C-alpha positions in Angstrom: 0.1 -0.2 0.3 1.1 3.0 -1.2 2.2 6.2 1.5 -0.8 9.0 0.9 0.0 12.2 2.9 -1.3 12.9 5.9 -2.5 16.4 5.7 -4.7 18.5 8.0 -8.9 18.0 8.2 -9.0 21.8 6.0 -6.7 20.5 3.1 -8.4 16.9 3.2 -11.5 18.7 2.7 -10.2 21.1 0.0 -9.0 18.1 -2.0 -12.1 15.9 -1.5 -14.2 18.4 -3.0 -12.0 19.1 -6.3 -12.2 14.7 -6.1 -16.4 15.3 -5.8 -16.4 17.3 -9.0 -15.1 14.7 -10.8 -17.1 11.8 -9.7 -19.9 14.1 -10.5 -18.7 14.7 -13.9 -18.4 10.3 -14.1 -22.1 10.5 -12.5 -23.9 12.9 -15.1 -21.8 10.7 -18.2 -23.2 7.2 -17.0 -26.6 8.6 -17.2 -26.4 10.1 -20.8 -24.3 7.1 -21.4 -27.2 5.0 -20.1 -29.9 7.0 -21.6 -28.2 6.4 -25.2 -27.7 2.6 -24.1 -31.5 2.8 -24.1 -32.1 4.3 -27.5 -30.1 1.1 -29.9 -32.4 -0.3 -31.9 -33.8 -4.0 -31.5 -33.4 -7.0 -33.4 -36.3 -9.1 -33.7 -35.6 -13.0 -32.6 -36.6 -15.4 -35.4 -34.5 -18.8 -34.9 -36.2 -21.0 -32.0 -33.5 -21.7 -29.2 -34.6 -24.1 -26.8 -33.3 -24.1 -23.3 -33.6 -26.9 -20.6 -34.0 -26.4 -16.5 -35.4 -27.4 -13.8 -38.6 -27.0 -15.4 -37.9 -28.9 -18.6 -37.6 -27.5 -22.0 -38.3 -24.3 -23.0 -38.0 -21.5 -25.5 -36.6 -17.9 -24.9 -40.0 -16.4 -25.0 -41.3 -18.6 -22.1 -38.6 -18.2 -20.2 -39.6 -14.6 -19.6 -42.1 -15.8 -16.9 -44.5 -13.0 -17.1 -41.9 -10.5 -16.9 -41.4 -8.1 -20.2 -37.7 -7.8 -19.5 -34.9 -10.3 -19.5 -31.3 -10.2 -18.5 -29.5 -13.8 -19.3 -25.9 -13.8 -17.5 -24.0 -16.2 -19.9 -22.1 -18.4 -17.2 -18.8 -19.9 -17.7 -20.0 -23.7 -17.6 -19.2 -26.1 -20.8 -19.8 -29.5 -20.9 -18.0 -32.0 -19.1 -16.7 -29.0 -16.9 -16.3 -30.1 -13.3 -17.2 -27.0 -11.8 -18.4 -23.2 -12.9 -16.0 -20.3 -13.7 -14.7 -18.8 -10.0 -15.0 -15.3 -11.7 -18.1 -16.0 -13.0 -19.5 -17.7 -9.7 -18.2 -14.5 -8.2 -20.8 -12.3 -10.4 -23.6 -14.2 -9.3 -23.3 -14.3 -6.2 -24.8 -11.4 -6.7 -27.8 -11.8 -8.1 -30.5 -13.1 -5.6 -29.8 -10.2 -3.2 -31.1 -8.0 -6.2 -33.7 -10.4 -8.0 -36.7 -9.1 -5.4 -35.9 -6.0 -6.2 -35.6 -5.9 -9.9 -38.3 -7.9 -10.0 -40.6 -4.7 -8.9 -39.5 -2.9 -12.4 -40.1 -5.7 -14.5 -37.0 -7.3 -15.2 -36.0 -11.1 -14.8 -32.5 -12.3 -14.5 -31.2 -16.1 -14.7 -28.2 -17.7 -16.0 -27.5 -19.7 -19.2 -24.7 -21.9 -19.8 -23.9 -24.2 -22.6 -22.9 -27.5 -20.3 -26.0 -29.9 -20.1 -28.5 -29.1 -17.5 -27.6 -32.4 -15.3 -24.3 -30.8 -14.8 -25.7 -27.0 -13.6 -27.9 -28.7 -11.2 -25.9 -30.1 -8.7 -23.1 -27.1 -9.0 -26.0 -24.8 -8.3 -27.4 -26.7 -5.7 -23.7 -26.9 -4.1 -23.8 -22.6 -4.2 -26.8 -22.3 -3.0 -28.3 -19.9 -5.8 -32.0 -19.2 -6.4 -32.1 -17.8 -9.4 -33.3 -19.5 -12.6 -30.5 -21.0 -14.5 -31.0 -23.3 -17.7 -28.5 -25.1 -20.4 -28.8 -23.8 -24.3 -26.9 -27.3 -24.4 -27.5 -27.8 -28.3 -28.7 -24.9 -29.7 -27.0 -22.2 -31.3 -27.9 -19.5 -28.7 -24.2 -19.0 -27.2 -23.0 -19.4 -30.1 -24.9 -16.4 -31.8 -23.9 -14.6 -28.9 -20.7 -14.5 -28.7 -20.1 -16.7 -25.1 -19.1 -19.9 -26.5 -16.6 -20.1 -29.5 -16.5 -23.8 -32.0 -13.1 -25.0 -31.5 -12.1 -24.8 -35.2 -12.4 -20.9 -34.3 -10.8 -21.6 -30.8 -7.9 -23.0 -32.9 -7.6 -19.8 -35.8 -8.1 -17.0 -33.3 -11.0 -16.4 -35.3 -13.5 -16.5 -32.6 -15.5 -13.5 -32.1 -15.9 -11.5 -28.2 -16.9 -7.9 -27.3 -17.3 -7.5 -31.3 -13.8 -8.1 -32.0 -11.3 -11.4 -32.2 -11.2 -12.9 -28.9 -7.7 -12.2 -27.2 -7.7 -15.9 -25.0 -8.5 -18.8 -27.1 -11.5 -20.5 -25.0 -14.2 -21.9 -25.5 -16.7 -20.5 -23.3 -16.1 -16.9 -22.5 -18.8 -14.8 -19.8 -21.1 -11.6 -20.9 -25.2 -10.8 -20.4 -27.6 -10.6 -23.2 -30.6 -8.3 -22.3 -34.4 -9.1 -24.1 -37.2 -7.6 -24.4 -41.1 -9.5 -25.0 -43.9 -7.3 -26.2 -47.5 -7.7 -25.5 -47.8 -10.1 -29.0 -44.6 -12.2 -27.5 -42.4 -10.8 -29.8 -38.6 -11.0 -28.5 -36.1 -8.6 -28.9 -32.5 -8.6 -28.2 -32.2 -4.7 -26.8 -28.5 -5.0 -26.0 -25.6 -7.5 -24.6 -22.5 -6.8 -23.4 -19.2 -8.7 -22.4 -15.9 -8.4 -20.4 -15.8 -5.9 -17.7 -18.6 -4.5 -19.6 -20.4 -6.6 -17.0 -18.5 -5.8 -13.6 -20.9 -3.4 -12.4 -22.9 -6.0 -11.6 -20.3 -7.5 -9.7 -21.0 -4.9 -6.7 -18.1 -6.3 -4.4 -16.2 -4.5 -6.9 -17.9 -1.0 -5.9 -17.6 -1.7 -2.3 -13.9 -2.0 -3.4 -13.3 0.9 -5.5 -14.1 3.3 -2.3 -12.0 1.0 0.1 -8.3 2.7 0.7 -6.9 -0.3 -0.7 -9.2 -0.4 -3.8 -9.4 -3.7 -5.8 -5.8 -4.5 -4.0 -5.0 -7.1 -7.4 -1.5 -5.7 -9.1 0.5 -8.9 -7.3 -1.7 -10.7 -8.9 -1.2 -12.6 -12.4 -4.0 -11.2 -14.0 -7.3 -9.2 -12.4 -9.2 -11.4 -10.5 -6.5 -14.0 -9.7 -7.4 -13.9 -5.4 -11.3 -15.0 -6.1 -12.3 -18.2 -5.2 -15.9 -20.1 -5.3 -17.8 -19.0 -1.8 -16.8 -21.9 -0.6 -13.5 -22.3 -0.8 -11.8 -18.9 0.2 -10.6 -21.1 3.6 -9.1 -23.7 1.3 -6.1 -22.5 -0.4 -4.6 -18.6 -1.2 -2.6 -19.2 -3.9 -4.7 -18.1 -6.9 -7.5 -20.4 -9.1 -9.3 -18.7 -11.7 -8.7 -18.2 -15.0 -8.3 -14.6 -16.9 -11.0 -13.6 -18.7 -11.0 -10.7 -21.8 -10.0 -7.7 -20.2 -10.8 -5.5 -22.8 -13.3 -3.0 -22.4 
């Protein structure tokens, strides 16, 4: 931890007010950016995606469960994996606590992975999560929304992620895709974000960003190397994570 200057209360207050102006500028910029995001054009979903979950096989339109806005978190859990990605699990730990409030604003948040549901269900039970989580195994959903990549794409460095070429060669990536269902039952893709574009959903980072030491990740080989599944923090202090694409 660096040595900060020790000053009088008056000097601290002057410095704090200068920083406050920048914080306000960022707040107003975020408001304008959010408004611009809401003005993005939409794409009608015509492909018949089918998912499997605790309620059996369902189409994309059925996943809304009566809400008009659906956010699907692309959780990195591929076929044959023993457990889900630690970083995705870190973000997923924040979903249940927000769900009761999001539903008051007509929003449902859930997870989608390419692993068969028989792999998803036991890991979900282990983590104690209540949010809906379905498998897109056998459909093009994860591929169409840049969350999964074929072995050929990975081998040839042609996988598309975060609207560019995938930097880290992997068949599974994380992100969030957002959809809207109108009164006629038609579904539209409104937004997707990847890499650091989804870290604002992990509220732990928002807390760390105002802590004296911040995220304190400089000593690690890559950000989030310290993150574990929440039931494994006591097992080891060695990094046990996998790097994500960090480009904004």
